[in-house]
Each structure stands twice: as structure tokens, then as C-alpha cells.
PyMOL commands that place a pseudoatom at each C-alpha (Angstrom):
pseudoatom trace, name=CA, resn=SER, resi=1, chain=A, elem=C, hetatm=0, pos=[31.979, -11.379, -9.188]
pseudoatom trace, name=CA, resn=GLU, resi=2, chain=A, elem=C, hetatm=0, pos=[29.772, -14.431, -9.439]
pseudoatom trace, name=CA, resn=ASP, resi=3, chain=A, elem=C, hetatm=0, pos=[27.901, -13.673, -6.205]
pseudoatom trace, name=CA, resn=VAL, resi=4, chain=A, elem=C, hetatm=0, pos=[26.125, -10.480, -7.391]
pseudoatom trace, name=CA, resn=ASP, resi=5, chain=A, elem=C, hetatm=0, pos=[22.378, -11.039, -7.758]
pseudoatom trace, name=CA, resn=ARG, resi=6, chain=A, elem=C, hetatm=0, pos=[21.363, -7.395, -8.372]
pseudoatom trace, name=CA, resn=ALA, resi=7, chain=A, elem=C, hetatm=0, pos=[23.042, -4.018, -8.848]
pseudoatom trace, name=CA, resn=ILE, resi=8, chain=A, elem=C, hetatm=0, pos=[21.222, -0.725, -8.211]
pseudoatom trace, name=CA, resn=LEU, resi=9, chain=A, elem=C, hetatm=0, pos=[22.972, 2.454, -9.357]
pseudoatom trace, name=CA, resn=SER, resi=10, chain=A, elem=C, hetatm=0, pos=[22.631, 5.593, -7.190]
pseudoatom trace, name=CA, resn=PRO, resi=11, chain=A, elem=C, hetatm=0, pos=[20.959, 8.643, -8.796]
pseudoatom trace, name=CA, resn=ASP, resi=12, chain=A, elem=C, hetatm=0, pos=[24.254, 10.557, -8.919]
pseudoatom trace, name=CA, resn=GLY, resi=13, chain=A, elem=C, hetatm=0, pos=[25.944, 7.619, -10.608]
pseudoatom trace, name=CA, resn=LYS, resi=14, chain=A, elem=C, hetatm=0, pos=[28.716, 7.449, -8.020]
pseudoatom trace, name=CA, resn=GLN, resi=15, chain=A, elem=C, hetatm=0, pos=[27.694, 4.381, -6.018]
pseudoatom trace, name=CA, resn=VAL, resi=16, chain=A, elem=C, hetatm=0, pos=[26.242, 0.941, -6.633]
pseudoatom trace, name=CA, resn=ALA, resi=17, chain=A, elem=C, hetatm=0, pos=[24.175, -1.023, -4.129]
pseudoatom trace, name=CA, resn=LEU, resi=18, chain=A, elem=C, hetatm=0, pos=[24.774, -4.753, -4.574]
pseudoatom trace, name=CA, resn=VAL, resi=19, chain=A, elem=C, hetatm=0, pos=[22.548, -7.621, -3.517]
pseudoatom trace, name=CA, resn=LYS, resi=20, chain=A, elem=C, hetatm=0, pos=[24.925, -10.562, -3.119]
pseudoatom trace, name=CA, resn=THR, resi=21, chain=A, elem=C, hetatm=0, pos=[24.434, -14.264, -2.491]
pseudoatom trace, name=CA, resn=THR, resi=22, chain=A, elem=C, hetatm=0, pos=[26.322, -17.449, -3.243]
pseudoatom trace, name=CA, resn=ASP, resi=23, chain=A, elem=C, hetatm=0, pos=[23.521, -19.888, -2.502]
pseudoatom trace, name=CA, resn=TYR, resi=24, chain=A, elem=C, hetatm=0, pos=[20.236, -17.943, -2.955]
pseudoatom trace, name=CA, resn=TYR, resi=25, chain=A, elem=C, hetatm=0, pos=[19.640, -18.491, 0.727]
pseudoatom trace, name=CA, resn=LEU, resi=26, chain=A, elem=C, hetatm=0, pos=[21.999, -16.148, 2.563]
pseudoatom trace, name=CA, resn=TYR, resi=27, chain=A, elem=C, hetatm=0, pos=[21.961, -12.574, 1.244]
pseudoatom trace, name=CA, resn=SER, resi=28, chain=A, elem=C, hetatm=0, pos=[23.926, -9.421, 1.921]
pseudoatom trace, name=CA, resn=LEU, resi=29, chain=A, elem=C, hetatm=0, pos=[23.411, -5.801, 0.828]
pseudoatom trace, name=CA, resn=GLU, resi=30, chain=A, elem=C, hetatm=0, pos=[26.711, -4.118, 0.013]
pseudoatom trace, name=CA, resn=ILE, resi=31, chain=A, elem=C, hetatm=0, pos=[27.878, -0.865, -1.567]
pseudoatom trace, name=CA, resn=MET, resi=32, chain=A, elem=C, hetatm=0, pos=[30.847, 0.318, -3.565]
pseudoatom trace, name=CA, resn=ALA, resi=33, chain=A, elem=C, hetatm=0, pos=[31.930, 3.273, -5.692]
pseudoatom trace, name=CA, resn=THR, resi=34, chain=A, elem=C, hetatm=0, pos=[31.381, 2.949, -9.439]
pseudoatom trace, name=CA, resn=ASP, resi=35, chain=A, elem=C, hetatm=0, pos=[35.155, 2.876, -9.951]
pseudoatom trace, name=CA, resn=GLY, resi=36, chain=A, elem=C, hetatm=0, pos=[35.181, -0.421, -8.045]
pseudoatom trace, name=CA, resn=SER, resi=37, chain=A, elem=C, hetatm=0, pos=[36.657, 0.927, -4.812]
pseudoatom trace, name=CA, resn=GLY, resi=38, chain=A, elem=C, hetatm=0, pos=[35.388, 0.941, -1.244]
pseudoatom trace, name=CA, resn=LEU, resi=39, chain=A, elem=C, hetatm=0, pos=[33.310, -2.242, -1.210]
pseudoatom trace, name=CA, resn=ARG, resi=40, chain=A, elem=C, hetatm=0, pos=[31.646, -2.652, 2.180]
pseudoatom trace, name=CA, resn=ALA, resi=41, chain=A, elem=C, hetatm=0, pos=[28.656, -4.432, 3.698]
pseudoatom trace, name=CA, resn=LEU, resi=42, chain=A, elem=C, hetatm=0, pos=[25.594, -2.455, 4.715]
pseudoatom trace, name=CA, resn=VAL, resi=43, chain=A, elem=C, hetatm=0, pos=[23.407, -5.401, 5.769]
pseudoatom trace, name=CA, resn=THR, resi=44, chain=A, elem=C, hetatm=0, pos=[25.201, -8.701, 6.391]
pseudoatom trace, name=CA, resn=PRO, resi=45, chain=A, elem=C, hetatm=0, pos=[23.629, -12.168, 6.047]
pseudoatom trace, name=CA, resn=ALA, resi=46, chain=A, elem=C, hetatm=0, pos=[23.436, -12.325, 9.847]
pseudoatom trace, name=CA, resn=ALA, resi=47, chain=A, elem=C, hetatm=0, pos=[21.640, -8.962, 9.936]
pseudoatom trace, name=CA, resn=PHE, resi=48, chain=A, elem=C, hetatm=0, pos=[19.122, -10.076, 7.318]
pseudoatom trace, name=CA, resn=ASP, resi=49, chain=A, elem=C, hetatm=0, pos=[18.613, -13.266, 9.322]
pseudoatom trace, name=CA, resn=SER, resi=50, chain=A, elem=C, hetatm=0, pos=[17.717, -11.211, 12.397]
pseudoatom trace, name=CA, resn=LEU, resi=51, chain=A, elem=C, hetatm=0, pos=[14.957, -9.229, 10.647]
pseudoatom trace, name=CA, resn=PRO, resi=52, chain=A, elem=C, hetatm=0, pos=[11.322, -10.256, 11.207]
pseudoatom trace, name=CA, resn=ARG, resi=53, chain=A, elem=C, hetatm=0, pos=[10.040, -12.937, 8.851]
pseudoatom trace, name=CA, resn=ALA, resi=54, chain=A, elem=C, hetatm=0, pos=[7.019, -15.183, 8.454]
pseudoatom trace, name=CA, resn=GLU, resi=55, chain=A, elem=C, hetatm=0, pos=[6.572, -18.208, 10.647]
pseudoatom trace, name=CA, resn=GLY, resi=56, chain=A, elem=C, hetatm=0, pos=[8.171, -21.243, 9.047]
pseudoatom trace, name=CA, resn=ALA, resi=57, chain=A, elem=C, hetatm=0, pos=[10.484, -19.197, 6.806]
pseudoatom trace, name=CA, resn=ILE, resi=58, chain=A, elem=C, hetatm=0, pos=[14.103, -20.311, 6.610]
pseudoatom trace, name=CA, resn=ALA, resi=59, chain=A, elem=C, hetatm=0, pos=[15.652, -16.930, 5.749]
pseudoatom trace, name=CA, resn=SER, resi=60, chain=A, elem=C, hetatm=0, pos=[15.036, -13.278, 4.874]
pseudoatom trace, name=CA, resn=ALA, resi=61, chain=A, elem=C, hetatm=0, pos=[16.114, -11.741, 1.566]
pseudoatom trace, name=CA, resn=PRO, resi=62, chain=A, elem=C, hetatm=0, pos=[15.932, -8.230, 0.077]
pseudoatom trace, name=CA, resn=TYR, resi=63, chain=A, elem=C, hetatm=0, pos=[12.876, -7.525, -2.095]
pseudoatom trace, name=CA, resn=GLN, resi=64, chain=A, elem=C, hetatm=0, pos=[12.179, -3.953, -3.269]
pseudoatom trace, name=CA, resn=ILE, resi=65, chain=A, elem=C, hetatm=0, pos=[15.211, -1.632, -3.119]
pseudoatom trace, name=CA, resn=ILE, resi=66, chain=A, elem=C, hetatm=0, pos=[15.113, 2.041, -4.182]
pseudoatom trace, name=CA, resn=TRP, resi=67, chain=A, elem=C, hetatm=0, pos=[17.632, 4.862, -3.815]
pseudoatom trace, name=CA, resn=LEU, resi=68, chain=A, elem=C, hetatm=0, pos=[16.460, 8.267, -2.647]
pseudoatom trace, name=CA, resn=SER, resi=69, chain=A, elem=C, hetatm=0, pos=[17.608, 11.161, -4.827]
pseudoatom trace, name=CA, resn=ASN, resi=70, chain=A, elem=C, hetatm=0, pos=[20.234, 12.273, -2.308]
pseudoatom trace, name=CA, resn=SER, resi=71, chain=A, elem=C, hetatm=0, pos=[22.189, 9.126, -3.270]
pseudoatom trace, name=CA, resn=GLN, resi=72, chain=A, elem=C, hetatm=0, pos=[22.815, 8.491, 0.433]
pseudoatom trace, name=CA, resn=GLU, resi=73, chain=A, elem=C, hetatm=0, pos=[19.726, 6.530, 1.498]
pseudoatom trace, name=CA, resn=LEU, resi=74, chain=A, elem=C, hetatm=0, pos=[18.028, 3.325, 0.425]
pseudoatom trace, name=CA, resn=ILE, resi=75, chain=A, elem=C, hetatm=0, pos=[14.424, 2.285, 1.041]
pseudoatom trace, name=CA, resn=PHE, resi=76, chain=A, elem=C, hetatm=0, pos=[13.862, -1.464, 0.967]
pseudoatom trace, name=CA, resn=THR, resi=77, chain=A, elem=C, hetatm=0, pos=[11.683, -4.370, 2.003]
pseudoatom trace, name=CA, resn=THR, resi=78, chain=A, elem=C, hetatm=0, pos=[12.442, -8.028, 2.616]
pseudoatom trace, name=CA, resn=TYR, resi=79, chain=A, elem=C, hetatm=0, pos=[10.671, -11.244, 1.795]
pseudoatom trace, name=CA, resn=SER, resi=80, chain=A, elem=C, hetatm=0, pos=[10.508, -14.540, 3.650]
pseudoatom trace, name=CA, resn=MET, resi=81, chain=A, elem=C, hetatm=0, pos=[12.106, -17.535, 2.001]
pseudoatom trace, name=CA, resn=PHE, resi=82, chain=A, elem=C, hetatm=0, pos=[10.561, -20.989, 2.345]
pseudoatom trace, name=CA, resn=GLU, resi=83, chain=A, elem=C, hetatm=0, pos=[11.720, -24.434, 1.325]
pseudoatom trace, name=CA, resn=GLY, resi=84, chain=A, elem=C, hetatm=0, pos=[8.698, -24.587, -0.980]
pseudoatom trace, name=CA, resn=PRO, resi=85, chain=A, elem=C, hetatm=0, pos=[6.899, -22.020, -3.175]
pseudoatom trace, name=CA, resn=GLY, resi=86, chain=A, elem=C, hetatm=0, pos=[5.314, -18.829, -1.917]
pseudoatom trace, name=CA, resn=LEU, resi=87, chain=A, elem=C, hetatm=0, pos=[5.913, -15.075, -1.788]
pseudoatom trace, name=CA, resn=VAL, resi=88, chain=A, elem=C, hetatm=0, pos=[5.540, -13.425, 1.627]
pseudoatom trace, name=CA, resn=VAL, resi=89, chain=A, elem=C, hetatm=0, pos=[6.856, -9.889, 1.980]
pseudoatom trace, name=CA, resn=ALA, resi=90, chain=A, elem=C, hetatm=0, pos=[7.688, -8.903, 5.544]
pseudoatom trace, name=CA, resn=GLU, resi=91, chain=A, elem=C, hetatm=0, pos=[5.680, -6.184, 7.284]
pseudoatom trace, name=CA, resn=ASN, resi=92, chain=A, elem=C, hetatm=0, pos=[8.438, -3.543, 7.549]
pseudoatom trace, name=CA, resn=ILE, resi=93, chain=A, elem=C, hetatm=0, pos=[9.680, -0.947, 5.071]
pseudoatom trace, name=CA, resn=TYR, resi=94, chain=A, elem=C, hetatm=0, pos=[13.238, 0.016, 6.036]
pseudoatom trace, name=CA, resn=ARG, resi=95, chain=A, elem=C, hetatm=0, pos=[15.268, 3.185, 5.557]
pseudoatom trace, name=CA, resn=LEU, resi=96, chain=A, elem=C, hetatm=0, pos=[19.030, 2.724, 5.380]
pseudoatom trace, name=CA, resn=ASP, resi=97, chain=A, elem=C, hetatm=0, pos=[21.658, 5.473, 5.604]
pseudoatom trace, name=CA, resn=THR, resi=98, chain=A, elem=C, hetatm=0, pos=[24.472, 4.199, 3.387]
pseudoatom trace, name=CA, resn=THR, resi=99, chain=A, elem=C, hetatm=0, pos=[27.003, 6.591, 4.955]
pseudoatom trace, name=CA, resn=THR, resi=100, chain=A, elem=C, hetatm=0, pos=[26.471, 5.700, 8.615]
pseudoatom trace, name=CA, resn=GLY, resi=101, chain=A, elem=C, hetatm=0, pos=[24.928, 2.254, 8.131]
pseudoatom trace, name=CA, resn=GLU, resi=102, chain=A, elem=C, hetatm=0, pos=[21.977, 3.248, 10.349]
pseudoatom trace, name=CA, resn=LEU, resi=103, chain=A, elem=C, hetatm=0, pos=[18.953, 1.044, 9.650]
pseudoatom trace, name=CA, resn=SER, resi=104, chain=A, elem=C, hetatm=0, pos=[15.499, 2.167, 10.802]
pseudoatom trace, name=CA, resn=VAL, resi=105, chain=A, elem=C, hetatm=0, pos=[11.911, 1.055, 10.256]
pseudoatom trace, name=CA, resn=LEU, resi=106, chain=A, elem=C, hetatm=0, pos=[10.082, 3.619, 8.136]
pseudoatom trace, name=CA, resn=ILE, resi=107, chain=A, elem=C, hetatm=0, pos=[6.627, 2.020, 7.908]
pseudoatom trace, name=CA, resn=THR, resi=108, chain=A, elem=C, hetatm=0, pos=[5.052, -1.151, 9.319]
pseudoatom trace, name=CA, resn=LEU, resi=109, chain=A, elem=C, hetatm=0, pos=[1.953, -2.886, 7.964]
pseudoatom trace, name=CA, resn=PRO, resi=110, chain=A, elem=C, hetatm=0, pos=[1.220, -5.759, 10.338]
pseudoatom trace, name=CA, resn=ASP, resi=111, chain=A, elem=C, hetatm=0, pos=[-0.778, -8.790, 9.223]
pseudoatom trace, name=CA, resn=GLN, resi=112, chain=A, elem=C, hetatm=0, pos=[-0.046, -8.245, 5.521]
pseudoatom trace, name=CA, resn=TYR, resi=113, chain=A, elem=C, hetatm=0, pos=[1.627, -10.915, 3.406]
pseudoatom trace, name=CA, resn=ARG, resi=114, chain=A, elem=C, hetatm=0, pos=[2.703, -8.728, 0.521]
pseudoatom trace, name=CA, resn=ILE, resi=115, chain=A, elem=C, hetatm=0, pos=[3.413, -4.998, 0.396]
pseudoatom trace, name=CA, resn=MET, resi=116, chain=A, elem=C, hetatm=0, pos=[4.946, -2.728, -2.230]
pseudoatom trace, name=CA, resn=PHE, resi=117, chain=A, elem=C, hetatm=0, pos=[5.898, 0.930, -1.887]
pseudoatom trace, name=CA, resn=PHE, resi=118, chain=A, elem=C, hetatm=0, pos=[5.859, 3.751, -4.434]
pseudoatom trace, name=CA, resn=ILE, resi=119, chain=A, elem=C, hetatm=0, pos=[7.660, 7.010, -3.663]
pseudoatom trace, name=CA, resn=SER, resi=120, chain=A, elem=C, hetatm=0, pos=[6.381, 10.251, -5.202]
pseudoatom trace, name=CA, resn=PRO, resi=121, chain=A, elem=C, hetatm=0, pos=[8.739, 12.040, -7.633]
pseudoatom trace, name=CA, resn=ASP, resi=122, chain=A, elem=C, hetatm=0, pos=[9.265, 14.896, -5.154]
pseudoatom trace, name=CA, resn=GLU, resi=123, chain=A, elem=C, hetatm=0, pos=[9.959, 12.292, -2.428]
pseudoatom trace, name=CA, resn=SER, resi=124, chain=A, elem=C, hetatm=0, pos=[7.484, 13.862, -0.038]
pseudoatom trace, name=CA, resn=LYS, resi=125, chain=A, elem=C, hetatm=0, pos=[5.083, 10.907, 0.084]
pseudoatom trace, name=CA, resn=VAL, resi=126, chain=A, elem=C, hetatm=0, pos=[4.935, 7.119, -0.113]
pseudoatom trace, name=CA, resn=ALA, resi=127, chain=A, elem=C, hetatm=0, pos=[2.043, 5.029, -1.375]
pseudoatom trace, name=CA, resn=VAL, resi=128, chain=A, elem=C, hetatm=0, pos=[2.035, 1.563, 0.169]
pseudoatom trace, name=CA, resn=SER, resi=129, chain=A, elem=C, hetatm=0, pos=[0.025, -1.103, -1.602]
pseudoatom trace, name=CA, resn=TYR, resi=130, chain=A, elem=C, hetatm=0, pos=[-1.219, -4.297, 0.050]
pseudoatom trace, name=CA, resn=PRO, resi=131, chain=A, elem=C, hetatm=0, pos=[-3.602, -7.062, -1.103]
pseudoatom trace, name=CA, resn=GLU, resi=132, chain=A, elem=C, hetatm=0, pos=[-6.811, -5.137, -0.414]
pseudoatom trace, name=CA, resn=GLY, resi=133, chain=A, elem=C, hetatm=0, pos=[-5.913, -1.454, -0.633]
pseudoatom trace, name=CA, resn=ILE, resi=134, chain=A, elem=C, hetatm=0, pos=[-3.456, 1.439, -0.644]
pseudoatom trace, name=CA, resn=ASN, resi=135, chain=A, elem=C, hetatm=0, pos=[-2.263, 3.667, 2.242]
pseudoatom trace, name=CA, resn=LEU, resi=136, chain=A, elem=C, hetatm=0, pos=[-0.581, 7.065, 1.882]
pseudoatom trace, name=CA, resn=TYR, resi=137, chain=A, elem=C, hetatm=0, pos=[2.294, 8.245, 4.115]
pseudoatom trace, name=CA, resn=GLU, resi=138, chain=A, elem=C, hetatm=0, pos=[4.638, 11.167, 4.471]
pseudoatom trace, name=CA, resn=ILE, resi=139, chain=A, elem=C, hetatm=0, pos=[8.218, 10.269, 3.546]
pseudoatom trace, name=CA, resn=ASN, resi=140, chain=A, elem=C, hetatm=0, pos=[9.049, 10.211, 7.269]
pseudoatom trace, name=CA, resn=GLY, resi=141, chain=A, elem=C, hetatm=0, pos=[6.516, 7.394, 7.771]
pseudoatom trace, name=CA, resn=THR, resi=142, chain=A, elem=C, hetatm=0, pos=[3.650, 9.500, 9.182]
pseudoatom trace, name=CA, resn=LEU, resi=143, chain=A, elem=C, hetatm=0, pos=[0.287, 8.144, 8.014]
pseudoatom trace, name=CA, resn=ILE, resi=144, chain=A, elem=C, hetatm=0, pos=[-1.638, 10.540, 5.755]
pseudoatom trace, name=CA, resn=ARG, resi=145, chain=A, elem=C, hetatm=0, pos=[-4.620, 8.295, 5.060]
pseudoatom trace, name=CA, resn=ASN, resi=146, chain=A, elem=C, hetatm=0, pos=[-5.308, 4.661, 5.728]
pseudoatom trace, name=CA, resn=ALA, resi=147, chain=A, elem=C, hetatm=0, pos=[-7.059, 2.718, 2.953]
pseudoatom trace, name=CA, resn=VAL, resi=148, chain=A, elem=C, hetatm=0, pos=[-7.305, 5.625, 0.517]
pseudoatom trace, name=CA, resn=ILE, resi=149, chain=A, elem=C, hetatm=0, pos=[-8.772, 3.006, -1.808]
pseudoatom trace, name=CA, resn=THR, resi=150, chain=A, elem=C, hetatm=0, pos=[-9.865, -0.548, -1.058]
pseudoatom trace, name=CA, resn=TYR, resi=151, chain=A, elem=C, hetatm=0, pos=[-10.717, -3.478, -3.295]
pseudoatom trace, name=CA, resn=PRO, resi=152, chain=A, elem=C, hetatm=0, pos=[-11.585, -7.179, -2.879]
pseudoatom trace, name=CA, resn=PHE, resi=153, chain=A, elem=C, hetatm=0, pos=[-8.788, -9.718, -2.570]
pseudoatom trace, name=CA, resn=VAL, resi=154, chain=A, elem=C, hetatm=0, pos=[-7.866, -10.717, -6.135]
pseudoatom trace, name=CA, resn=ASN, resi=155, chain=A, elem=C, hetatm=0, pos=[-7.691, -14.404, -7.030]
pseudoatom trace, name=CA, resn=THR, resi=156, chain=A, elem=C, hetatm=0, pos=[-4.280, -14.962, -8.665]
pseudoatom trace, name=CA, resn=ALA, resi=157, chain=A, elem=C, hetatm=0, pos=[-4.699, -18.740, -8.906]
pseudoatom trace, name=CA, resn=SER, resi=158, chain=A, elem=C, hetatm=0, pos=[-1.189, -19.038, -7.486]
pseudoatom trace, name=CA, resn=GLU, resi=159, chain=A, elem=C, hetatm=0, pos=[0.817, -18.741, -4.260]
pseudoatom trace, name=CA, resn=TYR, resi=160, chain=A, elem=C, hetatm=0, pos=[1.297, -14.952, -4.276]
pseudoatom trace, name=CA, resn=ASP, resi=161, chain=A, elem=C, hetatm=0, pos=[-1.044, -12.084, -3.360]
pseudoatom trace, name=CA, resn=TRP, resi=162, chain=A, elem=C, hetatm=0, pos=[-1.872, -9.442, -5.979]
pseudoatom trace, name=CA, resn=VAL, resi=163, chain=A, elem=C, hetatm=0, pos=[-1.333, -5.783, -5.075]
pseudoatom trace, name=CA, resn=ALA, resi=164, chain=A, elem=C, hetatm=0, pos=[-1.993, -2.632, -7.078]
pseudoatom trace, name=CA, resn=GLU, resi=165, chain=A, elem=C, hetatm=0, pos=[1.036, -0.825, -8.522]
pseudoatom trace, name=CA, resn=PRO, resi=166, chain=A, elem=C, hetatm=0, pos=[0.011, 2.855, -8.584]
pseudoatom trace, name=CA, resn=VAL, resi=167, chain=A, elem=C, hetatm=0, pos=[1.852, 5.362, -10.763]
pseudoatom trace, name=CA, resn=TRP, resi=168, chain=A, elem=C, hetatm=0, pos=[2.579, 8.910, -9.541]
pseudoatom trace, name=CA, resn=SER, resi=169, chain=A, elem=C, hetatm=0, pos=[2.128, 11.951, -11.774]
pseudoatom trace, name=CA, resn=ALA, resi=170, chain=A, elem=C, hetatm=0, pos=[5.327, 13.893, -12.489]
pseudoatom trace, name=CA, resn=ASP, resi=171, chain=A, elem=C, hetatm=0, pos=[4.231, 16.735, -10.181]
pseudoatom trace, name=CA, resn=SER, resi=172, chain=A, elem=C, hetatm=0, pos=[3.378, 14.308, -7.332]
pseudoatom trace, name=CA, resn=SER, resi=173, chain=A, elem=C, hetatm=0, pos=[-0.185, 15.645, -7.161]
pseudoatom trace, name=CA, resn=ARG, resi=174, chain=A, elem=C, hetatm=0, pos=[-1.984, 12.388, -7.936]
pseudoatom trace, name=CA, resn=LEU, resi=175, chain=A, elem=C, hetatm=0, pos=[-1.724, 8.664, -8.559]
pseudoatom trace, name=CA, resn=ILE, resi=176, chain=A, elem=C, hetatm=0, pos=[-3.390, 6.293, -10.974]
pseudoatom trace, name=CA, resn=ALA, resi=177, chain=A, elem=C, hetatm=0, pos=[-4.067, 2.685, -9.981]
pseudoatom trace, name=CA, resn=VAL, resi=178, chain=A, elem=C, hetatm=0, pos=[-5.617, -0.137, -12.005]
pseudoatom trace, name=CA, resn=VAL, resi=179, chain=A, elem=C, hetatm=0, pos=[-7.437, -2.867, -10.077]
pseudoatom trace, name=CA, resn=PRO, resi=180, chain=A, elem=C, hetatm=0, pos=[-8.562, -6.110, -11.762]
pseudoatom trace, name=CA, resn=PRO, resi=181, chain=A, elem=C, hetatm=0, pos=[-11.810, -7.897, -10.947]
pseudoatom trace, name=CA, resn=GLN, resi=182, chain=A, elem=C, hetatm=0, pos=[-11.878, -10.116, -7.894]
pseudoatom trace, name=CA, resn=ASP, resi=183, chain=A, elem=C, hetatm=0, pos=[-11.836, -13.242, -10.061]
pseudoatom trace, name=CA, resn=PRO, resi=184, chain=A, elem=C, hetatm=0, pos=[-10.139, -12.653, -13.445]
pseudoatom trace, name=CA, resn=TRP, resi=185, chain=A, elem=C, hetatm=0, pos=[-10.259, -16.371, -14.307]
pseudoatom trace, name=CA, resn=VAL, resi=186, chain=A, elem=C, hetatm=0, pos=[-13.979, -16.843, -14.869]
pseudoatom trace, name=CA, resn=GLU, resi=187, chain=A, elem=C, hetatm=0, pos=[-15.311, -17.100, -18.419]
pseudoatom trace, name=CA, resn=ASN, resi=188, chain=A, elem=C, hetatm=0, pos=[-16.741, -13.565, -18.398]
pseudoatom trace, name=CA, resn=PRO, resi=189, chain=A, elem=C, hetatm=0, pos=[-14.759, -11.548, -15.847]
pseudoatom trace, name=CA, resn=LEU, resi=190, chain=A, elem=C, hetatm=0, pos=[-15.993, -8.226, -14.569]
pseudoatom trace, name=CA, resn=ASP, resi=191, chain=A, elem=C, hetatm=0, pos=[-14.280, -5.033, -15.698]
pseudoatom trace, name=CA, resn=SER, resi=192, chain=A, elem=C, hetatm=0, pos=[-11.109, -3.660, -14.162]
pseudoatom trace, name=CA, resn=THR, resi=193, chain=A, elem=C, hetatm=0, pos=[-11.324, -0.336, -12.327]
pseudoatom trace, name=CA, resn=VAL, resi=194, chain=A, elem=C, hetatm=0, pos=[-9.102, 2.689, -12.896]
pseudoatom trace, name=CA, resn=TRP, resi=195, chain=A, elem=C, hetatm=0, pos=[-8.692, 4.903, -9.819]
pseudoatom trace, name=CA, resn=GLN, resi=196, chain=A, elem=C, hetatm=0, pos=[-7.355, 8.434, -9.496]
pseudoatom trace, name=CA, resn=ILE, resi=197, chain=A, elem=C, hetatm=0, pos=[-6.033, 9.278, -6.028]
pseudoatom trace, name=CA, resn=ALA, resi=198, chain=A, elem=C, hetatm=0, pos=[-5.145, 12.747, -4.776]
pseudoatom trace, name=CA, resn=GLY, resi=199, chain=A, elem=C, hetatm=0, pos=[-1.514, 12.879, -3.652]
pseudoatom trace, name=CA, resn=ASP, resi=200, chain=A, elem=C, hetatm=0, pos=[-2.506, 14.427, -0.332]
pseudoatom trace, name=CA, resn=GLY, resi=201, chain=A, elem=C, hetatm=0, pos=[-5.004, 11.644, 0.331]
pseudoatom trace, name=CA, resn=SER, resi=202, chain=A, elem=C, hetatm=0, pos=[-7.964, 14.015, 0.300]
pseudoatom trace, name=CA, resn=SER, resi=203, chain=A, elem=C, hetatm=0, pos=[-9.926, 12.127, -2.345]
pseudoatom trace, name=CA, resn=ALA, resi=204, chain=A, elem=C, hetatm=0, pos=[-10.078, 9.071, -4.553]
pseudoatom trace, name=CA, resn=GLN, resi=205, chain=A, elem=C, hetatm=0, pos=[-12.415, 8.482, -7.454]
pseudoatom trace, name=CA, resn=ILE, resi=206, chain=A, elem=C, hetatm=0, pos=[-13.086, 5.907, -10.122]
pseudoatom trace, name=CA, resn=LEU, resi=207, chain=A, elem=C, hetatm=0, pos=[-12.188, 7.325, -13.532]
pseudoatom trace, name=CA, resn=PHE, resi=208, chain=A, elem=C, hetatm=0, pos=[-13.657, 4.458, -15.552]
pseudoatom trace, name=CA, resn=THR, resi=209, chain=A, elem=C, hetatm=0, pos=[-14.048, 0.687, -15.749]
pseudoatom trace, name=CA, resn=ASP, resi=210, chain=A, elem=C, hetatm=0, pos=[-13.230, -1.565, -18.687]
pseudoatom trace, name=CA, resn=GLN, resi=211, chain=A, elem=C, hetatm=0, pos=[-11.689, -4.900, -19.593]
pseudoatom trace, name=CA, resn=MET, resi=212, chain=A, elem=C, hetatm=0, pos=[-7.914, -4.473, -19.765]
pseudoatom trace, name=CA, resn=THR, resi=213, chain=A, elem=C, hetatm=0, pos=[-4.525, -5.691, -18.724]
pseudoatom trace, name=CA, resn=TYR, resi=214, chain=A, elem=C, hetatm=0, pos=[-3.330, -4.547, -15.322]
pseudoatom trace, name=CA, resn=GLN, resi=215, chain=A, elem=C, hetatm=0, pos=[-0.655, -1.960, -16.074]
pseudoatom trace, name=CA, resn=SER, resi=216, chain=A, elem=C, hetatm=0, pos=[-0.879, 1.723, -15.153]
pseudoatom trace, name=CA, resn=SER, resi=217, chain=A, elem=C, hetatm=0, pos=[0.513, 4.779, -16.901]
pseudoatom trace, name=CA, resn=ILE, resi=218, chain=A, elem=C, hetatm=0, pos=[0.005, 8.472, -16.330]
pseudoatom trace, name=CA, resn=ALA, resi=219, chain=A, elem=C, hetatm=0, pos=[0.881, 11.514, -18.418]
for i in range(1, 219): cmd.bond("trace and resi %d" % i, "trace and resi %d" % (i + 1))
show_as sticks, trace
zoom trace
């Protein structure tokens, strides 16, 4: 239909989560089987509207959405919509049971204006990135280590906050994160920093620094 903004296929290929909107203002999160049957709402526009959002925002909309491997649960965040420009991601990371419709708060980072989450391949841990660092959590939301790495607020010369996007190793034992210099726009910017973080939060070390683009990969 013309109101589907995004479609996210479940790992078992049997279900599709749909982000739907007709006006890019009111959003719903719905689900259906891949044969087209059983369409139903998981989070209605009214439910999204009731979720916490930034002061002055006119609505809440879904941001990051990821299926867990059991194909029954979604992890997602929301962002605050304004009449003007700006990207403000709300402080809560939600866990949604697509069978029962139960919605719970998995992790909260108060006083942050942009967060992103990165689930380990074995789904035992979650790295949560915010504008000046990364926290590590158990998949149930228990904090493993606060600020496992920190870095200065990065000047993006725009209305959104930069956050690191760490990449997990296939065995979930470590992460790699690339952090740009605090001001990448000067004539001779400082080097970016490549971090290696232990998956259990026990250590973090700088692997090297160099001038580079800000994308991570790990073998």
C-alpha cells in the first residue's frame, strides 16, 4: 500500500514489521505474515504519541528497528519530530513482543539527544552509543560498563549529533569503533582514532590513529 514507509523482514522470513504513515507525521508499527495475511498494529499512532519526546516536538516516530533472532521480538528507538530541522532521538530503547504486544523499556539514557544501539551477534550484549561515548549492557538491560570509551563532542556543522557506530566481531568477543577528531572541518584536522573494546567491558584500547573516513569494519 502507499502508506508503507519501511519494511523489516524477520530472521525466519515469516513476518514483516511495517512502519506506516500517510502524512510523515503520524506513524504506526504493524506486522503481517509474508503471505500477506494477519495484518495487525503493534504500536498505533496514539501509542507513539504517548511515548516520551523532546520538549517542543510535535510527534514521535520510529527510528532504529531490529528483530531479535527468535523472530518474535523487536528492539527499537524513537525520534522526536519538529516543525523545523533537527534530529533528537528519545532516551528509551524499547523491547516489543510481537506475539503479545507487550512493550517494555529495555534501556534508558537520560539527557542524551541521540542514541544508537548495536546488538552482539550472540544477542547477549548491547552497545549503546551516544554523542560522547559508548556504554555496554546485557541484553536484559543490565549495565555492564558505563562509558567504556569516551570522546569529545564532534562538530558535525549541522543540526544532528554524531555518535560512533561500533561493529561487533562475529564471536561477540570485541567491538571496533572509529571516532573522528573533535573538529573535522578545520584545514588540518587531527587524526581519527580506532578503538578496540572487549565485549565484556573489561578493557578498551586505542589500536591506532590516522586520517580516514568514519566507517568501521572487523574481520
